[in-house]
C-alpha positions as CSV (number, residue, x, y, z in Angstrom):
1,M,-10.9,-35.1,-18.1
2,H,-13.4,-37.8,-17.5
3,F,-16.9,-36.2,-17.6
4,D,-19.3,-37.9,-14.8
5,E,-22.3,-39.5,-16.9
6,R,-24.8,-38.7,-13.8
7,T,-23.8,-35.5,-13.0
8,P,-22.9,-32.5,-15.4
9,A,-19.9,-30.7,-15.3
10,F,-18.2,-33.2,-12.5
11,G,-15.7,-35.4,-13.6
12,I,-11.8,-36.5,-12.6
13,R,-8.9,-35.4,-13.7
14,I,-6.0,-38.2,-13.6
15,G,-2.8,-36.9,-13.5
16,K,0.6,-38.5,-13.0
17,H,0.3,-38.8,-9.3
18,R,-2.4,-38.1,-8.3
19,K,-6.2,-38.4,-9.3
20,T,-8.5,-35.1,-8.8
21,W,-12.5,-34.6,-8.5
22,L,-13.7,-31.1,-10.4
23,V,-16.5,-29.2,-11.6
24,V,-16.6,-26.4,-14.3
25,K,-18.5,-23.5,-13.9
26,G,-19.8,-21.1,-15.2
27,V,-19.6,-19.6,-19.1
28,N,-15.2,-19.1,-18.6
29,R,-15.6,-22.9,-17.9
30,T,-13.8,-22.7,-13.9
31,K,-12.4,-25.6,-12.6
32,V,-13.2,-25.4,-9.0
33,R,-11.1,-29.0,-7.1
34,L,-13.6,-30.8,-5.1
35,G,-11.0,-33.0,-3.3
36,H,-8.7,-36.2,-4.6
37,Y,-10.0,-39.8,-5.1
38,P,-9.1,-42.2,-3.0
39,D,-9.4,-40.0,-0.3
40,L,-12.9,-38.1,-1.1
41,S,-15.2,-40.9,-2.3
42,L,-17.4,-40.8,-5.6
43,A,-20.5,-40.2,-3.7
44,D,-19.7,-37.2,-1.6
45,A,-18.0,-35.7,-4.8
46,R,-21.0,-36.1,-6.6
47,K,-22.3,-34.0,-3.3
48,M,-20.0,-31.8,-3.3
49,A,-20.5,-31.0,-7.4
50,L,-24.3,-30.5,-6.8
51,V,-23.6,-27.8,-4.1
52,A,-20.8,-26.4,-6.2
53,L,-23.1,-25.7,-9.6
54,G,-25.8,-24.4,-7.2
55,S,-28.4,-27.8,-7.1
56,P,-30.0,-28.0,-3.9
57,L,-29.5,-31.6,-2.5
58,L,-33.0,-33.3,-0.1
59,A,-32.0,-33.7,3.3
60,K,-31.7,-37.5,2.9
61,E,-28.6,-36.5,1.0
62,A,-27.1,-34.1,3.3
63,P,-23.5,-34.9,3.5
64,T,-21.2,-35.7,7.1
65,F,-20.1,-32.3,8.1
66,P,-16.3,-32.7,6.8
67,V,-17.7,-33.9,3.3
68,A,-19.8,-30.1,3.6
69,L,-17.1,-28.4,4.9
70,K,-14.3,-29.5,2.2
71,A,-17.4,-28.2,-0.3
72,F,-17.3,-24.6,1.5
73,L,-13.8,-23.8,1.6
74,A,-13.4,-25.3,-2.0
75,Q,-15.9,-22.6,-3.2
76,G,-14.8,-19.9,-1.6
77,K,-12.9,-17.3,-3.3
78,W,-10.4,-17.2,0.1
79,R,-7.2,-15.1,-0.5
80,P,-4.4,-17.2,1.1
81,K,-4.3,-15.9,4.6
82,S,-7.9,-15.5,4.9
83,R,-8.4,-19.5,4.5
84,I,-5.0,-20.4,6.6
85,A,-7.3,-18.4,9.3
86,I,-10.6,-20.1,8.7
87,E,-9.9,-23.3,8.3
88,S,-7.6,-23.0,11.9
89,S,-10.7,-21.5,13.6
90,L,-13.1,-24.4,11.9
91,R,-10.6,-27.0,13.1
92,H,-12.3,-26.6,17.4
93,F,-15.7,-28.5,15.6
94,S,-14.8,-32.4,14.4
95,W,-18.5,-33.7,13.6
96,T,-18.5,-36.8,11.6
97,K,-22.2,-36.4,11.2
98,T,-24.4,-35.6,8.6
99,I,-25.4,-31.7,8.7
100,D,-29.1,-32.0,9.6
101,K,-28.1,-33.7,12.3
102,I,-25.9,-30.9,13.9
103,T,-28.3,-29.3,16.1
104,H,-28.2,-25.5,18.2
105,E,-26.9,-27.6,21.0
106,D,-23.9,-29.3,19.2
107,V,-22.7,-25.9,18.2
108,A,-22.3,-24.2,21.6
109,T,-21.1,-27.0,23.2
110,A,-18.2,-27.1,20.7
111,L,-17.6,-23.7,21.4
112,D,-18.0,-23.5,24.9
113,A,-15.0,-26.3,25.0
114,I,-13.0,-23.5,23.2
115,E,-10.6,-21.5,25.3
116,G,-9.8,-17.6,25.3
117,P,-13.1,-15.6,24.3
118,S,-11.6,-14.2,21.4
119,A,-11.0,-17.8,19.7
120,R,-14.2,-18.2,20.5
121,A,-15.8,-15.5,19.1
122,H,-14.0,-16.4,15.8
123,A,-15.0,-19.8,15.8
124,L,-18.6,-18.3,15.9
125,K,-18.2,-16.3,12.8
126,D,-16.6,-18.6,10.8
127,I,-18.9,-21.6,11.6
128,R,-22.5,-19.5,11.2
129,S,-20.7,-18.2,7.5
130,F,-20.4,-22.0,7.2
131,F,-24.6,-22.9,8.2
132,N,-25.6,-19.6,6.1
133,W,-23.9,-21.1,3.3
134,T,-25.4,-24.6,3.9
135,V,-29.0,-22.8,3.9
136,P,-31.0,-23.5,1.1
137,K,-28.5,-25.6,-0.2
138,Y,-28.6,-28.5,2.8
139,L,-31.3,-27.0,5.4
140,A,-34.4,-25.1,5.8
141,H,-31.9,-22.8,8.8
142,S,-28.9,-22.4,10.7
143,P,-27.9,-24.0,14.2
144,C,-26.3,-20.4,14.5
145,Q,-29.7,-19.2,14.6
146,G,-29.4,-16.1,17.7
147,M,-26.2,-17.3,19.1
148,K,-23.9,-14.2,19.5
149,M,-20.6,-13.4,21.3
150,G,-21.0,-10.2,23.2
151,K,-17.8,-7.1,22.3
152,Q,-14.5,-8.8,23.7
153,P,-12.7,-6.8,26.2
154,S,-9.3,-5.0,24.5
155,R,-6.2,-7.4,26.2
156,T,-3.2,-6.1,28.2
157,R,-1.3,-9.2,28.7
158,V,2.4,-8.2,28.8
159,L,4.5,-11.0,29.5
160,S,7.1,-10.4,32.3
161,D,11.3,-11.1,31.5
162,A,10.2,-14.5,33.8
163,E,7.9,-15.7,30.9
164,I,10.0,-14.9,28.4
165,K,12.6,-17.1,29.4
166,A,10.3,-20.2,29.8
167,V,8.0,-19.7,26.8
168,W,11.5,-19.1,25.2
169,K,13.3,-22.4,26.5
170,G,9.7,-24.6,26.3
171,C,10.2,-24.2,22.8
172,E,13.3,-25.9,22.7
173,S,11.2,-29.5,21.4
174,M,8.4,-28.0,20.0
175,G,9.6,-28.1,16.6
176,R,8.2,-25.4,13.7
177,F,5.8,-24.1,15.8
178,G,9.0,-23.4,19.0
179,T,10.3,-21.7,15.9
180,I,7.7,-19.8,15.0
181,V,6.7,-18.6,18.5
182,R,10.7,-17.9,19.3
183,V,10.7,-15.1,15.9
184,L,7.5,-13.4,17.2
185,I,9.6,-12.4,20.5
186,L,12.0,-11.3,18.4
187,S,10.3,-9.0,15.7
188,G,7.0,-8.5,16.9
189,Q,4.7,-9.5,14.1
190,R,1.9,-11.5,13.2
191,R,1.8,-15.3,13.6
192,G,0.2,-15.4,10.4
193,E,2.1,-13.2,8.7
194,I,4.9,-15.7,10.2
195,A,4.0,-19.1,9.5
196,G,3.0,-18.5,6.1
197,I,6.7,-16.7,5.6
198,E,8.3,-17.6,2.0
199,Q,12.2,-18.1,1.4
200,D,12.0,-15.6,-1.1
201,M,10.6,-13.2,1.4
202,I,13.8,-13.1,3.7
203,G,16.5,-10.7,2.1
204,D,19.6,-9.8,4.3
205,E,18.9,-9.2,7.7
206,R,15.9,-7.8,6.2
207,V,12.2,-9.5,5.5
208,T,9.5,-8.6,3.3
209,L,5.9,-9.4,4.2
210,P,4.0,-8.9,0.4
211,P,0.9,-7.0,0.7
212,W,-1.4,-10.6,-0.1
213,L,0.2,-12.2,3.7
214,T,-0.3,-8.9,5.8
215,K,-3.2,-7.7,7.9
216,N,-3.6,-4.5,7.0
217,D,-3.0,-5.6,2.4
218,R,-0.2,-3.3,2.2
219,E,3.6,-4.4,2.0
220,H,5.5,-4.4,5.4
221,T,9.7,-4.7,5.4
222,F,11.5,-4.9,8.6
223,P,14.3,-5.3,9.3
224,L,16.2,-8.7,11.6
225,S,19.8,-9.9,12.4
226,T,21.5,-12.9,11.2
227,F,20.4,-14.4,13.9
228,G,16.6,-13.9,13.4
229,T,16.7,-14.6,9.7
230,V,18.5,-17.2,10.4
231,M,15.9,-19.1,12.5
232,L,12.9,-17.7,10.1
233,G,14.2,-19.4,7.3
234,E,13.9,-22.6,9.1
235,I,10.0,-21.7,8.4
236,P,8.8,-22.4,5.4
237,G,7.6,-26.2,5.1
238,A,5.2,-27.5,2.1
239,N,2.2,-26.8,4.0
240,V,1.3,-23.5,6.2
241,F,1.5,-24.3,9.8
242,N,-2.1,-24.3,11.8
243,D,-2.0,-26.3,14.1
244,W,-2.1,-23.3,16.4
245,Q,-4.4,-24.2,19.5
246,R,-2.7,-27.8,19.9
247,Q,0.5,-27.0,19.4
248,K,-0.1,-23.6,21.8
249,G,-1.4,-26.1,24.5
250,K,1.8,-27.8,24.8
251,L,4.1,-24.8,25.1
252,D,1.4,-23.5,27.9
253,E,2.6,-27.1,29.5
254,A,6.2,-27.2,28.6
255,S,6.3,-23.2,29.5
256,G,4.5,-22.9,32.9
257,V,3.4,-20.7,31.6
258,T,-0.1,-19.9,30.7
259,G,-3.1,-17.4,30.7
260,W,-1.4,-15.9,27.2
261,V,-2.6,-16.4,23.1
262,L,0.0,-15.6,21.0
263,H,-1.1,-12.3,20.0
264,D,0.2,-10.8,23.9
265,L,4.1,-11.2,22.0
266,R,3.3,-7.9,20.0
267,R,2.4,-6.4,23.2
268,T,5.0,-7.7,24.8
269,F,7.4,-6.3,21.8
270,A,5.9,-2.5,21.8
271,T,6.3,-2.6,25.7
272,G,9.5,-3.9,25.5
273,L,10.7,-1.0,22.8
274,A,9.6,1.7,24.7
275,A,11.4,0.6,27.9
276,L,14.5,0.9,25.6
277,G,13.4,4.4,24.3
278,V,12.2,3.8,20.8
279,P,10.0,6.4,19.7
280,I,6.3,5.4,18.7
281,H,6.4,6.1,15.4
282,I,9.6,3.5,15.1
283,T,7.8,0.9,17.4
284,E,4.2,1.6,14.4
285,R,7.0,0.9,11.8
286,L,7.8,-2.3,12.6
287,L,4.8,-3.5,14.3
288,N,3.1,-2.6,10.0
289,H,0.9,-0.2,12.3
290,V,-1.1,2.3,10.5
291,S,-1.8,5.4,12.6
292,G,-1.9,8.9,12.8
293,T,2.6,8.8,12.6
294,Q,2.7,7.6,9.3
295,S,-0.5,7.8,7.7
296,G,-1.8,9.9,4.5
297,I,0.8,12.2,2.7
298,I,3.2,12.1,5.6
299,S,3.5,7.9,4.3
300,V,4.4,8.8,1.4
301,Y,7.9,11.4,2.0
302,Q,8.9,9.1,5.0
303,L,8.6,5.3,3.0
304,H,11.8,4.9,3.0
305,E,13.0,6.8,6.5
306,Y,13.9,5.8,9.4
307,W,15.5,2.3,8.3
308,S,18.3,3.2,10.3
309,E,16.4,3.8,13.6
310,Q,14.1,0.6,12.8
311,V,17.6,-1.7,12.9
312,A,18.8,-0.4,15.8
313,A,15.5,-0.9,17.8
314,M,15.4,-4.6,16.2
315,N,19.1,-5.0,17.5
316,A,18.1,-3.4,21.2
317,W,16.0,-5.5,21.6
318,E,17.3,-8.8,20.3
319,K,20.8,-7.6,22.6
320,R,17.7,-7.3,25.3
321,V,16.2,-10.8,24.4
322,L,19.0,-12.6,24.4
323,S,19.9,-11.7,28.0
324,I,17.1,-12.2,29.7
325,V,17.2,-16.0,28.2
326,R,20.7,-16.9,28.7
């Protein structure tokens, strides 16, 4: 590693294929990656290094929003699924000016352009976290100060058979995103869990999600037919998919189905299983819900039970879906 003479503990590591800006922190000399040259200039990398080392910058040195955002993401101790979610959420904010020029009105305008109250609420939470981090490193106060988002009502949207068919058909020409949506329809899982799937998690007609990928930090194994697992195997890639908003908009246009979000597919799945006569405790296991039916000591003694019932439920739902979309 080659250290910068002007900024202590900051330098560049020249690898075989790329050059990486790094800062070395603390007594343990932990290396924090700031970005790669030439995508990140020396001037901007120096600013990011100062922030990572806890040195406030003068107002005239405030970086652009993209540079500050990179520093924010680099310094955070995110769990993989949390980082994916926050990066996706902050894509709604595309300012290029320095962050000291971003106003309360700029944030409000960006939030107003986000479709759906839930997405707006998540975006406000994440952009507020970003600007709180900038104080006092860059700013005297946050432009999000005083902004509040009301409590969102519970969603009740369930897709009809006709809508399932239209969405399934709309997925045909949508590549990786289309495959993810089809697997969500078949499996009822969360979008981040399916998007983050890795090849070694896919077994013989079963899928095992590790705790770091699930919402409740519990390993989750669920059955999926050969048809479903082959489709699921097409999802893993070099990067975790996170182009949700743009691709969802394209799907709405292709399918003609609007007024729904991907999470509604979980509710559609659960409603469909209920219509097929599947007991609620089986549906909850398939959805990886923790409730009174599978909590406490009961969950310990029933951990490996109900597998055949889960397989039967999934097979019945897949048969139902395929009858709808054909």
